[in-house]
C-alpha positions in Angstrom: 103.0 95.8 74.1 103.6 98.2 71.2 104.7 95.4 68.9 101.6 93.4 69.8 99.3 96.2 69.1 101.1 97.0 65.8 100.7 93.3 64.8 97.0 93.4 65.6 96.4 96.6 63.6 98.1 95.0 60.6 96.0 91.9 60.8 92.8 93.9 61.0 92.9 94.7 57.2 90.4 93.3 54.8 90.9 89.8 53.4 92.7 89.7 50.1 94.8 92.8 50.8 97.8 90.6 51.6 99.7 88.8 48.9 100.6 85.1 49.4 104.1 85.7 51.1 102.5 88.1 53.6 99.7 85.7 54.4 102.3 83.0 55.0 104.1 85.5 57.3 100.9 86.1 59.3 100.3 82.4 59.7 103.8 82.0 61.1 103.3 85.0 63.4 100.3 83.5 65.1 102.3 81.2 67.4 104.7 84.1 68.1 101.8 86.3 69.2 100.5 83.6 71.5 103.9 83.2 73.1 104.4 86.9 73.4 101.0 87.4 75.1 101.7 84.5 77.5 105.1 86.1 78.3 103.5 89.4 79.0 100.9 87.8 81.3 103.7 86.2 83.2 105.5 89.5 83.4 102.4 91.1 85.0 102.4 88.4 87.6 106.1 88.9 88.4 105.6 92.6 88.5 102.8 92.2 91.0 105.0 89.9 93.1 107.8 92.4 93.1 105.4 95.1 94.2 104.2 92.8 97.1 107.8 92.3 98.2 108.7 96.0 97.9 105.7 97.2 100.0 103.8 94.4 101.7 101.3 96.8 103.1 100.1 98.0 99.6 101.5 95.4 97.2 98.4 93.1 97.5 96.2 95.4 95.6 98.8 95.9 92.8 99.4 92.1 92.6 95.8 91.2 92.3 95.0 94.0 89.9 97.8 93.1 87.5 96.9 89.4 87.8 93.3 90.3 86.9 94.4 92.3 83.9 96.6 89.4 82.7 93.8 86.9 83.0 91.6 89.1 80.7 94.2 88.7 77.9 93.3 85.7 75.7 95.7 83.9 73.5 94.5 86.0 70.5 93.6 89.5 72.0 92.1 92.3 70.1 93.8 95.7 69.8 91.1 97.1 72.1 91.9 94.6 74.8 95.6 95.4 74.5 94.9 99.1 74.9 92.6 98.6 77.9 95.3 96.4 79.5 98.0 99.1 78.9 95.7 101.7 80.5 95.0 99.5 83.5 98.6 98.7 84.1 99.6 102.4 84.0 96.8 103.2 86.5 97.7 100.5 88.9 101.5 101.3 88.8 100.9 105.0 89.2 98.5 104.6 92.1 100.8 102.0 93.8 103.9 104.1 93.4 102.3 107.2 94.9 100.8 105.4 97.8 104.0 103.4 98.5 106.1 106.6 98.5 103.6 108.2 100.9 103.5 105.1 103.1 107.3 104.9 103.5 107.7 108.6 103.9 105.2 108.5 106.8 106.8 105.5 108.4 110.2 107.1 108.2 108.9 110.2 109.9 107.2 108.2 112.6 110.3 106.2 113.4 112.3 109.5 113.6 109.8 110.9 116.0 109.9 107.8 118.2 113.7 107.9 118.3 113.7 111.5 119.3 111.0 111.0 121.9 113.1 108.1 123.4 116.2 110.2 123.4 114.5 113.2 125.1 112.9 110.9 127.7 116.2 109.1 128.5 117.9 112.5 128.8 115.3 113.8 131.2 115.4 110.7 133.3 119.2 110.8 133.4 119.2 114.4 134.6 116.5 113.7 137.2 118.4 110.7 138.6 121.6 112.7 138.8 119.9 115.4 140.9 118.2 112.9 143.2 121.4 110.9 143.6 123.2 114.0 144.6 120.5 114.9 147.2 120.4 111.4 148.6 124.2 111.3 148.9 124.1 114.6 150.8 121.6 113.2 153.2 123.5 110.0 153.6 126.7 112.0 154.4 124.8 114.0 157.1 123.4 110.8 158.7 126.8 109.3 158.9 128.1 112.5 160.6 125.5 112.0 163.4 127.7 109.3 164.9 130.3 111.9 165.7 127.7 114.1 167.5 127.5 114.0 171.3 124.7 116.5 171.9 121.3 114.7 171.8 119.5 117.8 170.6 121.9 118.3 167.7 121.4 114.6 166.8 117.7 115.0 166.8 117.8 118.2 164.7 120.2 116.6 162.2 117.9 113.5 161.8 114.8 115.7 161.5 116.5 117.9 158.8 117.8 114.8 156.9 114.3 113.1 157.0 112.7 116.3 155.7 115.1 116.7 152.9 114.9 113.0 152.0 111.1 113.2 151.9 111.3 116.3 149.7 113.7 114.6 147.4 111.4 111.5 147.1 108.3 113.6 146.5 110.1 115.6 143.8 111.3 112.3 142.3 107.7 110.9 142.3 106.3 114.1 140.7 108.9 114.2 138.0 108.4 110.5 137.3 104.7 111.0 137.0 105.2 114.0 134.7 107.6 112.0 132.5 105.1 109.1 132.3 102.3 111.5 131.4 104.4 113.1 128.7 105.4 109.7 127.4 101.8 108.6 127.4 100.7 111.7 125.5 103.4 111.3 122.9 102.5 107.6 122.4 98.9 108.5 122.0 99.9 111.1 119.4 102.0 108.5 117.6 99.1 106.0 117.7 96.7 108.6 116.2 99.2 109.3 113.4 99.7 105.6 112.7 95.9 105.1 112.4 95.7 108.1 110.1 98.5 106.6 107.9 96.7 103.2 107.8 93.4 105.0 106.9 95.2 106.8 104.0 96.7 103.5 102.8 93.2 101.9 102.8 91.6 104.7 100.6 91.4 105.0 96.9 93.4 108.1 96.0 90.9 109.3 93.3 87.5 108.7 94.7 88.2 108.6 98.5 86.4 105.3 98.7 88.0 102.2 100.3 90.5 100.6 98.0 90.5 97.0 96.8 92.9 95.6 99.4 90.8 97.2 102.2 87.5 95.8 100.9 88.9 92.4 100.4 90.3 92.4 104.0 86.8 93.2 105.3 85.2 90.5 103.2 87.8 88.0 104.5 86.9 88.9 108.1 83.2 88.5 107.3 83.9 85.1 105.8 85.2 83.9 109.2 81.8 84.9 110.9 78.4 83.3 110.6 76.3 86.4 109.7 74.9 86.5 106.2 76.3 89.1 103.8 76.4 89.8 100.0 78.9 91.2 97.6 78.0 93.3 94.6 80.2 94.5 91.7 79.1 97.7 89.9 80.5 98.5 86.5 79.9 101.8 84.6 78.7 100.9 81.0 80.8 102.2 78.1 83.1 104.2 80.4 85.9 103.7 77.9 84.0 105.9 75.4 84.1 108.8 77.9 87.9 108.6 78.2 88.2 108.3 74.4 85.9 111.1 73.5 86.5 113.6 76.3 89.9 112.6 77.9 90.9 110.9 81.1 90.5 114.0 83.3 86.8 114.1 82.4 86.7 110.4 83.1 88.3 110.9 86.5 85.8 113.6 87.4 82.9 111.3 86.4 84.3 108.6 88.7 84.5 111.0 91.6 80.9 112.2 91.1 79.7 108.6 90.7 81.5 107.6 93.9 80.0 110.5 95.8 76.5 109.4 94.7 77.2 105.9 95.8 78.3 107.1 99.1 75.2 109.2 99.6 72.8 106.3 98.8 74.5 103.5 100.7 73.7 102.7 104.3 76.2 103.2 107.1 76.6 99.5 107.5 77.5 99.0 103.8 81.2 99.1 102.7 81.9 100.8 99.4 85.2 100.5 97.5 86.7 101.0 94.1 87.6 97.7 92.7 89.7 99.1 89.9 89.2 101.3 86.8 85.4 101.9 86.4 84.4 98.9 88.6 83.2 99.3 92.2 82.4 96.8 95.0 79.8 96.9 97.6 79.7 94.7 100.8 76.2 94.4 102.2 75.8 92.9 105.7 72.4 91.4 105.0 70.6 88.5 103.3 70.0 88.3 99.6 66.5 89.7 99.7 67.5 92.9 101.5 70.6 93.1 99.3 68.6 93.1 96.1 66.3 95.8 97.4 69.3 98.0 98.3 70.9 97.3 94.9 67.7 98.3 93.0 67.7 101.5 95.1 71.3 102.2 94.3 70.8 101.5 90.6 67.9 104.0 90.4 70.0 106.6 92.3 73.3 106.5 90.5 72.0 106.0 86.9 71.1 109.1 84.9 72.6 112.4 83.9 75.9 113.8 85.2 77.4 117.2 84.4 81.2 117.2 84.4 83.4 120.2 83.7 85.3 119.8 80.5 88.3 121.8 79.3 86.1 124.6 78.0 82.4 124.0 78.8 80.4 121.6 81.0 79.8 118.2 79.5 76.6 116.2 80.1 77.0 112.5 80.3 74.4 109.7 80.7 75.5 106.9 83.0 74.1 103.3 83.1 75.6 100.5 85.2 75.8 96.7 85.2 75.6 95.1 88.6 76.2 91.5 89.7 75.7 90.3 93.2 76.2 87.1 95.1 75.4 85.9 98.6 78.1 84.2 100.7 77.8 80.4 100.8 79.1 78.2 103.7 82.8 77.4 103.2 83.1 79.7 100.1 86.4 81.5 99.5 86.8 85.2 98.7 87.8 84.4 95.1 84.8 82.1 94.5 82.4 84.6 96.0 83.7 87.5 93.9 83.9 85.4 90.8 80.1 84.6 91.1 79.3 88.3 91.4 81.6 89.2 88.5 80.0 86.6 86.2 76.6 87.9 86.9 77.7 91.5 86.3 79.2 90.5 82.9 76.0 88.5 82.1 73.9 91.7 82.7 76.3 93.8 80.7 76.1 91.4 77.7 72.3 91.3 78.0 72.2 95.1 78.0 74.5 95.3 75.0 72.3 92.8 73.1 69.2 94.7 73.9 70.7 98.0 72.7 71.8 96.4 69.4 68.3 95.0 68.9 66.8 98.4 69.3 69.3 99.9 66.9 68.5 97.1 64.3 64.8 97.7 64.7 65.3 101.4 64.1 67.3 100.8 61.0 64.8 98.4 59.6 62.0 100.8 60.2 
């Protein structure tokens, strides 16, 4: 990646600055650049596949994220595109590594607790069975001795005593068995709660607390199997890269968290909000297109505007605008096709907004 960026920076110089041998060298380097970019895109795909194999529970998001970054790289990428790809790869790998480590640490702890629980239960059952076996053996021995008794009263008393002790032993066995089952049920319930908590952590975006990409995609897939209408919206923060470039990534992260909090406050309880990746968010709306558009307009009005983020020294005021694309599910449509339609509309709105902004700038300059 460093060599590609270096090459692009060299080729950005003004025409005429290179002498003839250098121009010939640049012409020869063009095929090499295309081959290098293709190899890098292939490496991103392989990296995602390795992440999927290493941690199937979390590798899907990494795989799809890296594949998406690779698809955005054209055969002749710009230096800006290369830098954005580098940043995206670092973010995906950092997030995946932290979540994977947490996931396996929790799984290891849960397995350890289960093994200890099983060992303690087996030990308790073994001790109980040994006590009961000894008591029953004692009763059996006494009953056998009755055959040697001649006094009917002594026989009756011996049977009565043996029956009483046998009933007591059985009652104690029943009570201890019920206590063991209750304890086992309690520990299983605790384990189930911890497992659900671990799954919840794995489904959340570490920075914003929203659902992560893998979790949202899973819910969309489930919705695709049903018949109820629903829509998908992709929300992108305009010119977010400038925030990171001018104020640093910590300020950018704080802005993402505040933006996510506003989205959460305006969305309905039936809506599913997730971070798609970088400065892109996804919204799953369980309604038809008319209601979805109304909700999207409401969301746009709420989240756009001024944000105050704490900088390294003083608070920083930032103005946020968004581009939103949405699409309603069509019969027989796949997840990729549905998301692609929403993504295309989002980029169309972003391009129109950029064109409108440039037109206003040109008008101001002309005036």
